TORMAR-687604 format. One record per atom (N, C-alpha, C): z, y, x. Coordinates in steps of 0.1 Angstrom, whole numbers, plus 5000, padded with zeros to 4 digits. Each point is the difference from the previous one (the first is absolute). Layout:
<tikols>
ZYX...
</tikols>
This chain:
<tikols>
206692259481499149885001499050065014499849905006499250015011498249904992498950085008499249914985499249975017499149854997498849945009498849964997499250135000498649984993498950015016499549955001499450005008498650115005499750095007499250064999499049975000499649875007498750005006499449884985501249964989499750004988499350104992500250125001499850094992498650135007499449895008498950015010498650074988499450105003499450074993497849975003499649944996498949995000499050145005499650045016499150094999499050014992499250144997498949924991499550194995498950004999499050144995499749984988500349864996499050004990500850054983501650004999500650044992500750085003500450114992500950105017501349984993500049964984501650014994500649905016499349875003501049885009499450105011499650115006500150025014500850105000500550134988500650045001501749974994500349845000500849964990501350005010500950074998501350025010500849785000501050065007502049875004499949974989500450074995501149994982501150115007500649994986501450104998501149944997501150015007500949884998500950134987500549944991500749974985501449995001500950054996501549965005500650024981500549904998501450024988501149985002501050084998501050024999501050024994500849914993500749984992499450094985498949934994499750024990500749954990500450134990500749924984499050054997499849984985499050054988500649914985501050104994500649944985498750134994499849874991499850104981501550014992500150084991500749994997501749975009500549884990501149915004499549925009498949994997499449885010500049985011500449935015499250055014499149864998499350055008498949915008499549975014500550075004500350025013500950045001500049865016501750065000499750015018500050085005500250055018498749945010499250004990499049915006499450065013500349995016499850005012498649975005498950055005498849865006499250145007499649925010499850035012498250005006498650074998499049904998499350055011499749975009499450035015498650054997499650055006498550055006499049934996499149984982499049965006500449834992501250024996500249794994499850034992500149864988499549984991501649954996500450044989501449964994499549994982500949855003499949984983501049984989500550074995501150014992499949864985500649905007499449904988501949984997499649974985500749974989500149964983500749944998500049994982499750134993499049994990500450114982501850065001499250135007501750094997500949985007499349975017501349985012500150155009499150124993500350115010498450085010499649894997498649945011498950164999499750044987498750064993500950155008501249984991501150155000500250005015499949955011499950055012498650085002499449964997499050055000499250075000500750074988499550104994501350135001501049955010500750155011499649965010498849935004499350035014498950084996499750004990498650074998500350124990501650024997500150115000499650044975500049934998498949944987501650044994501449925006501550054996500950025013500550064995501450095007501049885003500750005008501649945007500550024994501249984991500950024996501250085013499649895010500450025016499449915007500650085016498849925011499050105008499749945006498750085005498249915005499350024997499249955005499250085009499449945009498750115016498949915003499650105006498149975001500550005015499449965013499950095011501350035007501150004993501050105006500650084987498750094992500750094994500449944986501250004994500649984988499150124989499149864991499250104984500549954994501650024998500549984985499750084992499650145001500050074993498950035000498350035008499049995001499349894988499350084991499149954984498849885008500049934991499049905005498950075004499150064996498950115003500049995016501350015005500050095016500749915009499549844992501149935011498749905009498450065000499649925008499849854997500149924986499949855000498949994988499549855003498949934990501049944997499750004976500649894999498849924992499749915001499849874989500949954986500149974986500549994997499549864989500849954991499449864995498650074992500250084986499050075003499050075004498349994998499450015009500050174999500050054991500450194996498550045006498949974994498450035008499850114988498950105005500150114986498249944994500249954990498749894999498850134993499750104998499550085007498850035007501150015014499450025014499949835007498650075004499849865013501049955011499649865007500949955008500350085011499250115002499750115015501250104996499550014985500950184998501549944998500249884994501249995001500349975012499849985008501049965012499750105012499350154995499850095008501150124988500649944987500350114996501950045010500449955005501250025000499850125012498749945008499550155015499150134995499650024986500050064989501350124995501049904998501250094997500950035014499049955013501050065015498350115005499350114989499350045003499049965012499549865001499149935012498650104990499150045012499150014992499249874996498850044996499749904992498349925006500250035011499149945007501149925014501249975002500449985007501049914990500149994989500449954987499349844998499150035002498749904998499849925014500150075008500349935013501149895003500850024999501449964998499949904985499950044987499849924994499449865002498850005009499449904999500149905018500850135006500949845008501849954993500050064988501249944998499149844991499050054993499549904990499149885015499950005012499649975003501349895007500750025004500650005007501449854991499650054982500349914998499049884989498350065009499149914999499650074985500050114992499449984991499050135002499550045009499050104998499349994989499049895008498649944988500950034987500750044994500250024985500350165000500250105012500750144992499250064991499249964997498650084985501349924985500249865007500649934985501350124994499949954986500650084994501449834995501650095002501149884997499849864995499450064983500249884988498249885005499450055016499049915001500749955008501149995011500249925007501449894995500049885005500849924997502050035007500949944995501050084998500550005021499749905005500250015015499150075010499150044997499250125002500450094997500550074988500850104995500950055011501349894999501449965009499250115013498649935003500050035014499850145004499250044983499550175004501950075001500449924990501350095003500550015013499749925005501049945015498650125011499349964995499550185005499850135001500550024990500850114994501150055006500549915006501649974999499750045023499049975004500149975009499450125012498950054991499050105005500550205006501049984993500750105004501150025010499549835005501049985012501350025004500749994985501450005004501249935008501450055001500849985008500149884999500649934984500649884996499249964985499649895002499149894991501549924994500350114981500649944992499049854992500549854999498749994991501849934992499249994980501749964991499149874994500649935002498949904996498250024996499649975011498950044999498949884995500649895000498949934995500449874991500850054993500949964989498849994991499250034999499250024981498749925007499649965010499249925005499749844999499249904999500149865000500449985015500549894998500049935013499050065009499249885000498650055017500350105003499250074990500350195006501050065005501249954994501650055008500049955009499449905005500549995014498850055007498549945000499350135004499950115010500750084983500450155004501249995005501149975005501249955002500049975019499249975005499349975013499150145004498850024991499750105001500850165003501250004989500850145007500749985014500549875001500550015014499550035013498149914999499750035010499550145001499850104989499750135001501750065000500549995002502050025006499549985011499849925009500149935010498650085009499250044994499350135005500050075005500950064988500550174997501250035007500749915004501350035002501050094993499949974987500750104993501249944997501250044997500850004998500249934980500549894999499649954988500749934991500750054990501249914988499549984988500049844997499649934988501349974993499950004987500949934992499849885000500149924992499349844991500849925001499849874989501149984998499649765001498850125008498849794996500750025021501049855001500749985013498950005012498549934993499149915006498650155008500450144988498850095006501250085014501750004994499950085012500749895012500449884996500149935015498150025014499249984989498750025005499750155007500250104997499350105005501150105009501649984997500850065005500449985013500450125015500449985005501349955000501050094988501249934995500250104986501249894999500450024981501150064997500450004995501350074997500649974983500349844998500249934988501150124992499250054989501750004997500749994983500750034992500749914999501150164986499650024988501750084992499850105011499250075004499650105006500750035013500249935009500449945009498849965012499750025015499549935007501249825006499349924994500349845005500350005016498450015002499849975008498850055001499650035018498750035004499649985014499349915005499249975006498849925004499649945011498250015002499849874988499249964996499949894992500549835001499650015012500549865003501750015005501050065004500950074991500449964991499850104987500249964990499849874996499049915004499549874991501249905013500049985014501149925003500750025005500650144993501750035007500350124990500249894980500550174999501049994999500450165000501650054998501149984986499549914993500650004985499549954991500449924998499649884986498750024991500450174995499450064993498650015007500050075011498750005011499049855001500649935002499349875003500049884988500750064984499549964989498550084998500050155007498550064988499050005017500150035008498949935010500149824998498849964999499749914998500049924983500149865010500149904986501849955007500949984990501249945011500549964987500649825000500849894990501650035007500350024989501950015001500449904999500649895011500949895002501349995003500949914993501149975006500249925014501050055005500249965018501150045001500949915017501250085000500350045011500550135007499850115013501349905002499850025016501449935011499250095012501150065005499850065015498250035003499750074992498750125003498949894999500249934990498449834990500549994989498749964990500349974994499549884999500449894993499749865000499249984986498750024992499049944992500049854997499549904993500249945000500049925016500849945004500249975010499750055014499050085001499550095009500650135001500850045016500850065004499450114999499450154997499550135005500650115001499150095015501250115007499650124989501150064998500850144989498850095005499650064988500150205012500650085000501350024994500950045002501349954990501250055008501250024994500549894985500149885005500149984976501849935006500350034992501549895003499749864992501049975011499949824994501049974985498649905000500049924985498549994998500750004977498149994995499150145000499149945004499250155002498349954989499650135002499249964993498550115008499549815006498350105010498850014995499450095006498550054993499049885010499049944996499249965009499150044993498950005014498750094997498749834997499150004991499449894998499749935017499750075005499949985012500749875010501450104998501149915005500449794995499149974986500449924996498749935003500449845002498549925000500849874995499049935000499949884990500749895015501049904994500249925010499549844991500849835011499949944992501349944996500249924991501049954999500849975005501650034997501449975010500350145009499350084996500250145005499850124989500450105002500150124992500049924987500450094985499650034992500149924987500049964991498649974989499950084993498550024995499550144989498949924989499650054988500050054995498150044999498349975006499450094999499850104985500350115000499450124991498650024997500050025010498150125003499749965013498950015001499349955018498650144993499650055010498850125003499050005011499449944997498750055016500050095003500350095011499750105007499250035007498949905004498949955011500650015010500250035013500649915009501649925003500450124987501549894991500449974988501049945002500349954987501650074997499850064988501550024996500849974990500749854997500650064993501449924994500450044989501349974995500449834995501950095003500349824997501150044995500649954992501550015000500849925002501350035009500349865003501749925003500049904995501049954994501750084999500050095007501250104994499750114993498550024995499550074990499750175002499649945018499350125002498650015000499450084995498350095007499950015011499149915006499450065015498650004996499750145013498849995000499649935015498749925005500049985012498549945001499850075016498350015002499449905010499449864999499549925003498650005000499549915009498349955005499750024984498750044998499149984990499149824996500050025011499749794995501149944995502050025000500549944995500850034986498849914992500050074989501049954988501150044992501150054996499749934985500549944990499650004985501249984992499650164987501450004991500849905001501650025000500549864999500349875001499350035023499749955009501749985005501549905002500349975011499950075016500150105005500350045007501449995014499750055011501450045011499350085004501150065005499550225006501549955016500150095005500950065006499350125010501150045003499750165008499649955014499750135007499949985016501050045003499850035012501350105006499750135004499750124994499750125001501450104997500250055004500850124992499850074988500750014992500050034986501050094998500050074986501150094997500749964985501349965008501249954987500950124994500949954984500550094996501149884997500650065002501549954986499949934990500149894998499149954985501449984989499250114993500550054988500649924990501049994993500349944990499450034983499349865001499350024985500449944989
</tikols>
């Protein structure tokens, strides 16, 4: 697989203010080959292959139970693969203990030592590596500066907010200057506003350091916002891997289309590479046999129209979201459809409207008998 990661996007600032930044490398290539993981008779990973370029930020995205956390634990060495190999920088580390893989890990739980001050929590890994106390203190201060918490170095964990504690956990993972950073749902315990702030901060830091990063999440918005590429997983397999734009605009399977972004399934008729939906012909993204199909539509694919075109529908709900309004309608054929429209187009519950589809490429599957 050829990866296109622009070196310019990884350029690191020249700075003497923070030695952690000044010494940062260009990341490490990570490769998974045929990873199989069994728990007794249950197979949770089915031959996973994945190539991650040096300095790339890749998210493993999928619903609970899809195998994304198991894959991360295999990469970290916390779990041994039943079959297959994991390599860092071209070296097979499949049998290398976790503490020898030179990784940093951040989990959903902060796992800070309550009896240690923030600075000592961050320096803990350095002390385990027998870095002298003076150097460990300096490097811990630099890592805290990187996450914006150097002014709280002398506090204890219970004196910090949840977001601040997770920043400390991130600093602790970065202070050893790991070859690979592994993030296992690190934001899921935080409230919505703090999640967005810390999500953006993690991405900013990762771009500055150029550390190869693997991020596990079930939150599609999170993955779309921070990733160079996203691997969508389902039932222990990678369904598709690509940039956020590729996955959203050109999903390879209906499951990817349904999981990435909001989608509505509506009936259509396929013929010759197009599908007819509510009287409008739309191009199909992949080959589908001619005949009745289920078409997946994004909210932005659907718009309000006047009498005499499209299909009739009844408004079920309408939400004001600032720059847009998103409404849910039930068409006359019984389909529930979400559409996105201007905020000044106010729709009321029970109101009759007409909607149509824009002529943009869509994903469709042969219609299942109901």
